[in-house]
N, CA, C and O atoms as CSV, one atom per row, in Angstrom:
chain,resi,resn,atom,element,x,y,z
A,1,MET,N,N,-6.056,-22.918,-3.881
A,1,MET,CA,C,-7.138,-22.514,-4.183
A,1,MET,C,C,-8.064,-21.640,-3.617
A,1,MET,O,O,-8.131,-21.588,-2.389
A,2,GLU,N,N,-8.843,-20.892,-4.356
A,2,GLU,CA,C,-9.510,-19.710,-3.771
A,2,GLU,C,C,-10.968,-20.008,-3.721
A,2,GLU,O,O,-11.553,-20.524,-4.673
A,3,ILE,N,N,-11.563,-19.674,-2.584
A,3,ILE,CA,C,-13.015,-19.862,-2.216
A,3,ILE,C,C,-13.662,-18.387,-2.265
A,3,ILE,O,O,-13.407,-17.592,-1.360
A,4,ARG,N,N,-14.403,-18.077,-3.211
A,4,ARG,CA,C,-15.085,-16.866,-3.309
A,4,ARG,C,C,-16.454,-16.585,-2.690
A,4,ARG,O,O,-17.339,-17.295,-3.171
A,5,ALA,N,N,-16.863,-15.704,-1.716
A,5,ALA,CA,C,-18.078,-15.561,-1.284
A,5,ALA,C,C,-18.488,-14.057,-1.507
A,5,ALA,O,O,-17.632,-13.200,-1.291
A,6,GLU,N,N,-19.520,-13.753,-1.852
A,6,GLU,CA,C,-19.956,-12.330,-1.794
A,6,GLU,C,C,-21.187,-12.231,-1.083
A,6,GLU,O,O,-21.926,-13.195,-0.879
A,7,LEU,N,N,-21.455,-10.811,-0.622
A,7,LEU,CA,C,-22.528,-10.300,0.211
A,7,LEU,C,C,-23.289,-8.998,-0.500
A,7,LEU,O,O,-22.817,-7.883,-0.282
A,8,ASN,N,N,-24.183,-9.104,-1.145
A,8,ASN,CA,C,-24.743,-7.930,-2.164
A,8,ASN,C,C,-25.767,-6.983,-1.379
A,8,ASN,O,O,-26.740,-7.554,-0.887
A,9,ASN,N,N,-25.675,-5.825,-1.234
A,9,ASN,CA,C,-26.873,-5.194,-0.970
A,9,ASN,C,C,-27.000,-5.060,0.582
A,9,ASN,O,O,-28.126,-5.121,1.074
A,10,LEU,N,N,-25.955,-4.890,1.342
A,10,LEU,CA,C,-25.976,-5.050,2.376
A,10,LEU,C,C,-26.647,-3.717,2.906
A,10,LEU,O,O,-26.040,-2.725,2.501
A,11,ARG,N,N,-27.838,-3.409,3.778
A,11,ARG,CA,C,-28.284,-2.040,4.213
A,11,ARG,C,C,-27.285,-1.392,5.456
A,11,ARG,O,O,-27.793,-0.832,6.427
A,12,ILE,N,N,-26.034,-1.520,5.322
A,12,ILE,CA,C,-25.095,-0.405,6.187
A,12,ILE,C,C,-24.200,0.102,5.359
A,12,ILE,O,O,-23.739,-0.395,4.331
A,13,ALA,N,N,-23.951,1.241,5.922
A,13,ALA,CA,C,-23.077,2.016,4.821
A,13,ALA,C,C,-21.498,1.452,4.875
A,13,ALA,O,O,-20.904,1.004,5.856
A,14,PRO,N,N,-21.062,1.601,3.644
A,14,PRO,CA,C,-19.657,0.987,3.513
A,14,PRO,C,C,-18.664,1.349,4.263
A,14,PRO,O,O,-17.754,0.554,4.500
A,15,ARG,N,N,-18.672,2.679,4.792
A,15,ARG,CA,C,-17.616,3.093,5.844
A,15,ARG,C,C,-17.699,2.539,7.122
A,15,ARG,O,O,-16.663,2.492,7.787
A,16,LYS,N,N,-18.885,2.053,7.650
A,16,LYS,CA,C,-19.020,1.588,8.931
A,16,LYS,C,C,-18.660,0.111,8.718
A,16,LYS,O,O,-18.253,-0.528,9.688
A,17,THR,N,N,-18.774,-0.450,7.575
A,17,THR,CA,C,-18.568,-1.978,7.347
A,17,THR,C,C,-16.934,-2.233,7.337
A,17,THR,O,O,-16.251,-3.042,7.964
A,18,ARG,N,N,-16.621,-1.324,6.475
A,18,ARG,CA,C,-14.889,-1.206,6.190
A,18,ARG,C,C,-14.151,-1.387,7.639
A,18,ARG,O,O,-13.000,-1.822,7.677
A,19,LEU,N,N,-14.777,-1.078,8.689
A,19,LEU,CA,C,-14.101,-0.956,10.046
A,19,LEU,C,C,-14.241,-2.272,10.540
A,19,LEU,O,O,-13.436,-2.586,11.417
A,20,VAL,N,N,-15.180,-3.232,10.141
A,20,VAL,CA,C,-15.349,-4.502,10.770
A,20,VAL,C,C,-14.399,-5.492,9.763
A,20,VAL,O,O,-14.019,-6.596,10.152
A,21,VAL,N,N,-14.151,-5.089,8.758
A,21,VAL,CA,C,-13.634,-5.745,7.528
A,21,VAL,C,C,-12.250,-5.904,7.920
A,21,VAL,O,O,-11.722,-7.016,7.934
A,22,ASP,N,N,-11.562,-4.712,8.279
A,22,ASP,CA,C,-10.347,-4.579,8.287
A,22,ASP,C,C,-9.964,-5.221,9.702
A,22,ASP,O,O,-8.744,-5.336,9.818
A,23,LEU,N,N,-10.549,-5.579,10.588
A,23,LEU,CA,C,-10.216,-6.371,11.770
A,23,LEU,C,C,-9.920,-7.902,11.305
A,23,LEU,O,O,-9.255,-8.545,12.117
A,24,ILE,N,N,-10.259,-8.488,10.285
A,24,ILE,CA,C,-9.937,-10.047,10.052
A,24,ILE,C,C,-9.176,-10.008,8.658
A,24,ILE,O,O,-9.129,-11.128,8.150
A,25,ARG,N,N,-8.679,-9.193,8.045
A,25,ARG,CA,C,-8.029,-9.321,6.768
A,25,ARG,C,C,-6.563,-9.816,7.111
A,25,ARG,O,O,-5.738,-9.097,7.675
A,26,GLY,N,N,-6.307,-11.231,6.676
A,26,GLY,CA,C,-5.190,-11.677,6.478
A,26,GLY,C,C,-4.780,-13.000,7.782
A,26,GLY,O,O,-3.779,-13.699,7.939
A,27,LYS,N,N,-6.144,-12.887,8.573
A,27,LYS,CA,C,-6.028,-13.865,9.538
A,27,LYS,C,C,-6.479,-15.456,9.188
A,27,LYS,O,O,-6.821,-15.779,8.050
A,28,LYS,N,N,-6.439,-16.268,10.154
A,28,LYS,CA,C,-6.856,-17.558,9.839
A,28,LYS,C,C,-8.526,-17.370,10.006
A,28,LYS,O,O,-9.221,-16.555,10.613
A,29,ALA,N,N,-8.765,-18.345,9.298
A,29,ALA,CA,C,-10.606,-18.537,9.312
A,29,ALA,C,C,-10.921,-18.567,10.684
A,29,ALA,O,O,-11.814,-17.822,11.090
A,30,ALA,N,N,-10.177,-19.501,11.656
A,30,ALA,CA,C,-11.077,-19.815,12.808
A,30,ALA,C,C,-10.474,-18.596,13.848
A,30,ALA,O,O,-11.180,-18.465,14.848
A,31,ASP,N,N,-9.464,-17.817,13.797
A,31,ASP,CA,C,-9.409,-16.659,14.303
A,31,ASP,C,C,-10.262,-15.644,13.794
A,31,ASP,O,O,-10.585,-14.773,14.601
A,32,ALA,N,N,-10.706,-15.561,12.608
A,32,ALA,CA,C,-11.338,-14.434,12.223
A,32,ALA,C,C,-12.830,-14.440,12.746
A,32,ALA,O,O,-13.360,-13.402,13.141
A,33,LYS,N,N,-13.626,-15.922,12.727
A,33,LYS,CA,C,-14.624,-16.053,13.206
A,33,LYS,C,C,-14.739,-15.711,14.809
A,33,LYS,O,O,-15.743,-15.149,15.248
A,34,THR,N,N,-13.717,-16.063,15.593
A,34,THR,CA,C,-13.692,-15.841,17.054
A,34,THR,C,C,-13.634,-14.077,17.038
A,34,THR,O,O,-14.222,-13.561,17.988
A,35,VAL,N,N,-13.004,-13.158,16.083
A,35,VAL,CA,C,-12.894,-11.730,16.468
A,35,VAL,C,C,-14.306,-11.419,15.973
A,35,VAL,O,O,-14.871,-10.556,16.644
A,36,LEU,N,N,-15.019,-11.933,14.933
A,36,LEU,CA,C,-16.009,-11.216,14.591
A,36,LEU,C,C,-17.118,-11.634,15.718
A,36,LEU,O,O,-17.933,-10.776,16.059
A,37,SER,N,N,-17.163,-12.982,16.322
A,37,SER,CA,C,-18.210,-13.203,17.280
A,37,SER,C,C,-18.428,-12.280,18.574
A,37,SER,O,O,-19.476,-12.103,19.196
A,38,PHE,N,N,-17.253,-11.783,18.792
A,38,PHE,CA,C,-16.963,-10.707,20.094
A,38,PHE,C,C,-17.154,-9.370,19.672
A,38,PHE,O,O,-17.190,-8.508,20.551
A,39,THR,N,N,-17.292,-9.012,18.389
A,39,THR,CA,C,-17.143,-7.594,17.794
A,39,THR,C,C,-18.808,-7.160,18.137
A,39,THR,O,O,-19.772,-7.924,18.076
A,40,VAL,N,N,-18.817,-6.057,18.420
A,40,VAL,CA,C,-20.315,-5.533,18.892
A,40,VAL,C,C,-20.730,-4.696,17.439
A,40,VAL,O,O,-21.930,-4.525,17.225
A,41,ASN,N,N,-20.034,-4.337,16.754
A,41,ASN,CA,C,-20.555,-3.786,15.572
A,41,ASN,C,C,-21.414,-4.135,14.769
A,41,ASN,O,O,-21.124,-5.243,14.317
A,42,LYS,N,N,-22.461,-3.684,14.308
A,42,LYS,CA,C,-23.665,-4.320,13.745
A,42,LYS,C,C,-23.323,-5.048,12.531
A,42,LYS,O,O,-23.811,-6.157,12.316
A,43,PRO,N,N,-22.262,-4.313,11.477
A,43,PRO,CA,C,-22.114,-5.284,10.407
A,43,PRO,C,C,-21.050,-6.601,10.874
A,43,PRO,O,O,-20.780,-7.440,10.014
A,44,ALA,N,N,-20.674,-6.686,11.775
A,44,ALA,CA,C,-19.946,-8.276,12.314
A,44,ALA,C,C,-20.717,-9.187,11.979
A,44,ALA,O,O,-20.226,-10.070,11.275
A,45,ARG,N,N,-22.121,-9.291,12.342
A,45,ARG,CA,C,-23.034,-10.186,12.306
A,45,ARG,C,C,-23.180,-10.711,10.900
A,45,ARG,O,O,-23.031,-11.925,10.762
A,46,ASN,N,N,-23.452,-9.974,9.821
A,46,ASN,CA,C,-23.273,-9.991,8.673
A,46,ASN,C,C,-21.985,-10.673,8.011
A,46,ASN,O,O,-22.054,-11.623,7.232
A,47,VAL,N,N,-20.908,-10.112,8.391
A,47,VAL,CA,C,-19.620,-10.765,7.956
A,47,VAL,C,C,-19.305,-12.057,8.634
A,47,VAL,O,O,-18.639,-12.898,8.029
A,48,LEU,N,N,-19.658,-12.237,9.629
A,48,LEU,CA,C,-19.538,-13.528,10.076
A,48,LEU,C,C,-20.506,-14.804,9.426
A,48,LEU,O,O,-20.249,-16.008,9.435
A,49,LYS,N,N,-21.563,-14.186,8.931
A,49,LYS,CA,C,-22.420,-15.002,8.276
A,49,LYS,C,C,-21.701,-15.565,6.789
A,49,LYS,O,O,-21.629,-16.673,6.257
A,50,LEU,N,N,-21.224,-14.215,6.437
A,50,LEU,CA,C,-20.608,-14.688,5.042
A,50,LEU,C,C,-19.157,-15.445,5.048
A,50,LEU,O,O,-18.732,-16.042,4.059
A,51,LEU,N,N,-18.505,-15.352,6.193
A,51,LEU,CA,C,-17.266,-16.063,6.430
A,51,LEU,C,C,-17.637,-17.369,6.879
A,51,LEU,O,O,-16.783,-18.223,6.645
A,52,ASN,N,N,-18.895,-17.847,7.582
A,52,ASN,CA,C,-19.380,-19.152,7.592
A,52,ASN,C,C,-19.883,-19.819,6.468
A,52,ASN,O,O,-20.031,-21.040,6.416
A,53,SER,N,N,-20.189,-18.908,5.427
A,53,SER,CA,C,-20.781,-19.704,4.281
A,53,SER,C,C,-19.763,-19.930,3.414
A,53,SER,O,O,-19.850,-20.914,2.679
A,54,ALA,N,N,-18.688,-19.124,3.341
A,54,ALA,CA,C,-17.358,-19.401,2.447
A,54,ALA,C,C,-16.494,-20.574,3.091
A,54,ALA,O,O,-15.777,-21.338,2.444
A,55,ILE,N,N,-16.666,-20.590,4.382
A,55,ILE,CA,C,-16.116,-21.981,4.748
A,55,ILE,C,C,-16.846,-22.960,4.658
A,55,ILE,O,O,-16.283,-24.028,4.418
A,56,ALA,N,N,-18.315,-22.955,4.811
A,56,ALA,CA,C,-19.061,-24.400,4.221
A,56,ALA,C,C,-18.948,-24.954,2.999
A,56,ALA,O,O,-18.997,-26.136,2.658
A,57,SER,N,N,-18.745,-23.657,2.187
A,57,SER,CA,C,-18.486,-24.215,0.721
A,57,SER,C,C,-17.225,-24.730,0.363
A,57,SER,O,O,-17.089,-25.510,-0.580
A,58,ALA,N,N,-16.126,-24.261,1.196
A,58,ALA,CA,C,-14.676,-24.564,1.037
A,58,ALA,C,C,-14.700,-26.197,1.623
A,58,ALA,O,O,-13.849,-26.964,1.172
A,59,LYS,N,N,-15.564,-26.634,2.502
A,59,LYS,CA,C,-15.601,-27.776,3.261
A,59,LYS,C,C,-16.607,-28.761,2.179
A,59,LYS,O,O,-16.122,-29.856,1.895
A,60,ASN,N,N,-17.761,-28.472,1.666
A,60,ASN,CA,C,-18.487,-29.336,1.095
A,60,ASN,C,C,-17.849,-29.352,-0.300
A,60,ASN,O,O,-17.620,-30.467,-0.770
A,61,ASN,N,N,-17.523,-28.245,-1.045
A,61,ASN,CA,C,-17.258,-28.145,-2.310
A,61,ASN,C,C,-15.761,-28.965,-2.769
A,61,ASN,O,O,-15.682,-29.933,-3.525
A,62,PHE,N,N,-14.549,-28.206,-2.017
A,62,PHE,CA,C,-13.577,-28.691,-2.285
A,62,PHE,C,C,-12.792,-29.534,-1.311
A,62,PHE,O,O,-11.632,-29.867,-1.557
A,63,HIS,N,N,-13.455,-29.897,-0.151
A,63,HIS,CA,C,-12.902,-30.912,1.023
A,63,HIS,C,C,-11.651,-30.157,1.517
A,63,HIS,O,O,-10.623,-30.835,1.489
A,64,ILE,N,N,-11.546,-29.062,1.903
A,64,ILE,CA,C,-10.454,-28.443,2.631
A,64,ILE,C,C,-10.810,-28.190,3.907
A,64,ILE,O,O,-11.962,-27.785,4.065
A,65,ASP,N,N,-10.044,-28.338,4.977
A,65,ASP,CA,C,-10.145,-28.321,6.385
A,65,ASP,C,C,-10.114,-26.867,6.599
A,65,ASP,O,O,-9.472,-26.006,5.997
A,66,GLU,N,N,-11.011,-26.761,7.666
A,66,GLU,CA,C,-11.139,-25.071,8.290
A,66,GLU,C,C,-9.943,-24.669,8.636
A,66,GLU,O,O,-9.689,-23.482,8.436
A,67,SER,N,N,-8.879,-25.555,9.254
A,67,SER,CA,C,-7.646,-24.964,9.870
A,67,SER,C,C,-6.645,-24.532,8.806
A,67,SER,O,O,-5.656,-23.867,9.116
A,68,LYS,N,N,-6.892,-24.902,7.572
A,68,LYS,CA,C,-5.876,-24.618,6.423
A,68,LYS,C,C,-6.288,-23.371,5.930
A,68,LYS,O,O,-5.460,-22.739,5.274
A,69,LEU,N,N,-7.561,-22.819,6.139
A,69,LEU,CA,C,-8.043,-21.610,5.379
A,69,LEU,C,C,-7.579,-20.505,6.063
A,69,LEU,O,O,-7.473,-20.530,7.289
A,70,ILE,N,N,-7.240,-19.358,5.280
A,70,ILE,CA,C,-6.772,-17.902,5.690
A,70,ILE,C,C,-7.825,-16.963,5.017
A,70,ILE,O,O,-8.366,-17.313,3.968
A,71,VAL,N,N,-8.092,-15.871,5.565
A,71,VAL,CA,C,-8.667,-14.882,4.874
A,71,VAL,C,C,-7.575,-13.801,3.911
A,71,VAL,O,O,-7.044,-12.747,4.261
A,72,GLN,N,N,-7.512,-14.439,2.769
A,72,GLN,CA,C,-6.736,-13.772,1.776
A,72,GLN,C,C,-6.990,-12.351,1.334
A,72,GLN,O,O,-6.039,-11.574,1.425
A,73,LYS,N,N,-8.023,-11.949,0.916
A,73,LYS,CA,C,-8.681,-10.864,0.529
A,73,LYS,C,C,-10.074,-10.713,1.024
A,73,LYS,O,O,-10.958,-11.561,0.899
A,74,ILE,N,N,-10.195,-9.486,1.632
A,74,ILE,CA,C,-11.658,-9.059,1.757
A,74,ILE,C,C,-11.859,-7.729,1.715
A,74,ILE,O,O,-11.171,-6.952,2.376
A,75,PHE,N,N,-12.842,-7.346,0.913
A,75,PHE,CA,C,-13.072,-5.851,0.633
A,75,PHE,C,C,-14.638,-5.437,0.417
A,75,PHE,O,O,-15.437,-6.349,0.203
A,76,VAL,N,N,-15.054,-4.216,0.462
A,76,VAL,CA,C,-16.239,-3.654,0.443
A,76,VAL,C,C,-16.302,-2.607,-0.305
A,76,VAL,O,O,-15.588,-1.614,-0.167
A,77,ASP,N,N,-17.217,-2.771,-1.202
A,77,ASP,CA,C,-17.380,-1.613,-2.538
A,77,ASP,C,C,-18.818,-1.150,-1.902
A,77,ASP,O,O,-19.490,-1.664,-1.008
A,78,GLU,N,N,-19.013,-0.099,-2.624
A,78,GLU,CA,C,-20.361,0.938,-2.501
A,78,GLU,C,C,-21.235,0.427,-3.276
A,78,GLU,O,O,-20.895,0.097,-4.412
A,79,GLY,N,N,-22.443,0.263,-2.871
A,79,GLY,CA,C,-23.624,-0.726,-3.474
A,79,GLY,C,C,-24.481,0.833,-3.927
A,79,GLY,O,O,-24.087,1.976,-3.698
A,80,SER,N,N,-25.719,0.412,-4.611
A,80,SER,CA,C,-26.572,1.567,-5.022
A,80,SER,C,C,-27.184,2.225,-3.752
A,80,SER,O,O,-27.165,1.739,-2.621
A,81,LYS,N,N,-27.665,3.274,-4.085
A,81,LYS,CA,C,-27.930,4.464,-2.814
A,81,LYS,C,C,-29.399,4.402,-3.015
A,81,LYS,O,O,-29.892,4.312,-4.140
A,82,LEU,N,N,-30.122,4.452,-1.884
A,82,LEU,CA,C,-31.619,4.767,-1.431
A,82,LEU,C,C,-31.619,5.913,-1.250
A,82,LEU,O,O,-31.022,6.436,-0.309
A,83,LYS,N,N,-32.501,6.738,-2.390
A,83,LYS,CA,C,-32.587,8.340,-2.099
A,83,LYS,C,C,-33.723,8.653,-1.522
A,83,LYS,O,O,-34.750,8.341,-2.124
A,84,ARG,N,N,-33.817,9.271,-0.357
A,84,ARG,CA,C,-34.932,9.478,0.423
A,84,ARG,C,C,-34.786,11.126,0.542
A,84,ARG,O,O,-33.747,11.749,0.324
A,85,GLN,N,N,-36.078,11.698,0.943
A,85,GLN,CA,C,-36.285,13.374,1.333
A,85,GLN,C,C,-36.783,13.407,2.894
A,85,GLN,O,O,-37.661,12.740,3.442
A,86,HIS,N,N,-35.930,14.396,3.406
A,86,HIS,CA,C,-36.507,14.736,4.802
A,86,HIS,C,C,-37.193,16.144,4.533
A,86,HIS,O,O,-36.681,17.029,3.847
A,87,PRO,N,N,-38.457,16.228,5.190
A,87,PRO,CA,C,-39.015,17.771,4.608
A,87,PRO,C,C,-38.567,18.724,5.711
A,87,PRO,O,O,-38.339,18.536,6.906
A,88,MET,N,N,-38.513,19.797,4.940
A,88,MET,CA,C,-37.619,20.861,5.764
A,88,MET,C,C,-38.803,22.133,6.039
A,88,MET,O,O,-39.953,21.832,5.719
A,89,SER,N,N,-38.640,23.142,6.455
A,89,SER,CA,C,-39.528,24.214,6.493
A,89,SER,C,C,-39.613,25.013,5.137
A,89,SER,O,O,-38.687,25.125,4.334
A,90,ARG,N,N,-40.669,25.462,5.034
A,90,ARG,CA,C,-41.213,26.460,3.903
A,90,ARG,C,C,-40.964,25.575,2.350
A,90,ARG,O,O,-40.475,26.005,1.306
A,91,GLY,N,N,-41.418,24.417,2.618
A,91,GLY,CA,C,-41.600,23.465,1.454
A,91,GLY,C,C,-40.240,22.671,0.871
A,91,GLY,O,O,-40.184,21.739,0.069
A,92,ARG,N,N,-39.142,23.401,1.585
A,92,ARG,CA,C,-38.117,22.537,1.132
A,92,ARG,C,C,-37.646,21.123,1.459
A,92,ARG,O,O,-38.136,20.690,2.503
A,93,ALA,N,N,-36.764,20.247,0.783
A,93,ALA,CA,C,-36.563,19.114,0.964
A,93,ALA,C,C,-34.727,18.571,1.307
A,93,ALA,O,O,-33.799,18.801,0.532
A,94,TYR,N,N,-34.635,18.029,2.291
A,94,TYR,CA,C,-33.394,17.780,2.262
A,94,TYR,C,C,-33.062,16.394,2.006
A,94,TYR,O,O,-33.689,15.518,2.602
A,95,PRO,N,N,-31.994,16.051,1.052
A,95,PRO,CA,C,-31.622,14.643,0.504
A,95,PRO,C,C,-31.205,13.905,1.696
A,95,PRO,O,O,-30.701,14.465,2.670
A,96,ILE,N,N,-31.414,12.664,1.617
A,96,ILE,CA,C,-30.763,11.540,2.501
A,96,ILE,C,C,-30.324,10.193,1.914
A,96,ILE,O,O,-31.122,9.258,1.835
A,97,MET,N,N,-29.045,10.096,1.499
A,97,MET,CA,C,-28.820,8.951,0.824
A,97,MET,C,C,-28.432,7.921,1.890
A,97,MET,O,O,-27.565,8.084,2.748
A,98,LYS,N,N,-29.099,6.976,1.735
A,98,LYS,CA,C,-29.308,5.429,2.306
A,98,LYS,C,C,-28.389,4.609,1.649
A,98,LYS,O,O,-28.737,4.090,0.589
A,99,ARG,N,N,-27.008,4.357,2.209
A,99,ARG,CA,C,-25.943,3.664,1.391
A,99,ARG,C,C,-26.053,2.259,1.653
A,99,ARG,O,O,-26.501,1.924,2.750
A,100,THR,N,N,-25.698,1.335,0.776
A,100,THR,CA,C,-25.528,-0.173,0.666
A,100,THR,C,C,-24.222,-0.350,0.208
A,100,THR,O,O,-23.583,0.308,-0.613
A,101,SER,N,N,-23.850,-1.568,1.014
A,101,SER,CA,C,-22.431,-2.176,0.785
A,101,SER,C,C,-22.401,-3.646,-0.049
A,101,SER,O,O,-23.298,-4.458,0.177
A,102,HIS,N,N,-21.444,-3.921,-0.919
A,102,HIS,CA,C,-20.925,-5.103,-1.465
A,102,HIS,C,C,-19.910,-5.605,-0.742
A,102,HIS,O,O,-18.919,-4.893,-0.581
A,103,ILE,N,N,-19.951,-6.823,-0.211
A,103,ILE,CA,C,-18.778,-7.345,0.678
A,103,ILE,C,C,-18.250,-8.401,-0.225
A,103,ILE,O,O,-19.022,-9.116,-0.863
A,104,THR,N,N,-16.694,-8.545,-0.314
A,104,THR,CA,C,-16.383,-9.751,-1.450
A,104,THR,C,C,-15.297,-10.406,-0.374
A,104,THR,O,O,-14.403,-9.749,0.159
A,105,LEU,N,N,-15.516,-11.694,-0.172
A,105,LEU,CA,C,-14.640,-12.498,0.787
A,105,LEU,C,C,-13.864,-13.641,-0.188
A,105,LEU,O,O,-14.558,-14.319,-0.945
A,106,ILE,N,N,-12.548,-13.809,-0.146
A,106,ILE,CA,C,-11.707,-14.657,-0.659
A,106,ILE,C,C,-10.936,-15.302,0.224
A,106,ILE,O,O,-10.116,-14.765,0.968
A,107,LEU,N,N,-11.230,-16.661,0.145
A,107,LEU,CA,C,-10.350,-17.478,1.320
A,107,LEU,C,C,-9.331,-18.290,0.349
A,107,LEU,O,O,-9.533,-18.545,-0.838
A,108,SER,N,N,-8.473,-18.554,0.929
A,108,SER,CA,C,-7.170,-19.562,0.335
A,108,SER,C,C,-6.698,-20.508,1.084
A,108,SER,O,O,-6.730,-20.154,2.263
A,109,ASP,N,N,-6.250,-21.608,0.934
A,109,ASP,CA,C,-5.521,-22.800,1.879
A,109,ASP,C,C,-4.111,-22.318,1.957
A,109,ASP,O,O,-3.507,-21.839,0.997
A,110,LYS,N,N,-3.663,-22.459,3.054
A,110,LYS,CA,C,-2.157,-22.089,3.352
A,110,LYS,C,C,-1.209,-23.208,2.323
A,110,LYS,O,O,-1.530,-24.384,2.145
A,111,LYS,N,N,-0.204,-22.655,1.821
A,111,LYS,CA,C,0.756,-23.445,1.261
A,111,LYS,C,C,2.119,-22.935,1.483
A,111,LYS,O,O,3.088,-23.547,1.033
């Protein structure tokens, strides 16, 4: 059984989010929660919320115990970019890309 959870348009760059996501790939759900709760990077808080949401839906919808769940797949895709301008001298404008992330988490029960 696969449980899928998604977080779209997270206002943190995918490059930074992938650093946190790589820490929990392939781990048990309980171990992943522990790792994320002690990680100080900014995206760790949002990834932990996503993991808790996936675990809750596995418990409520499929009656699967948390101890049987593992993080089978987790990946980060680039979302839309917010395009902004930074004013420079002599009337020029420097473009700023504020990047967003789409996180997809797939949990599965051990078999």
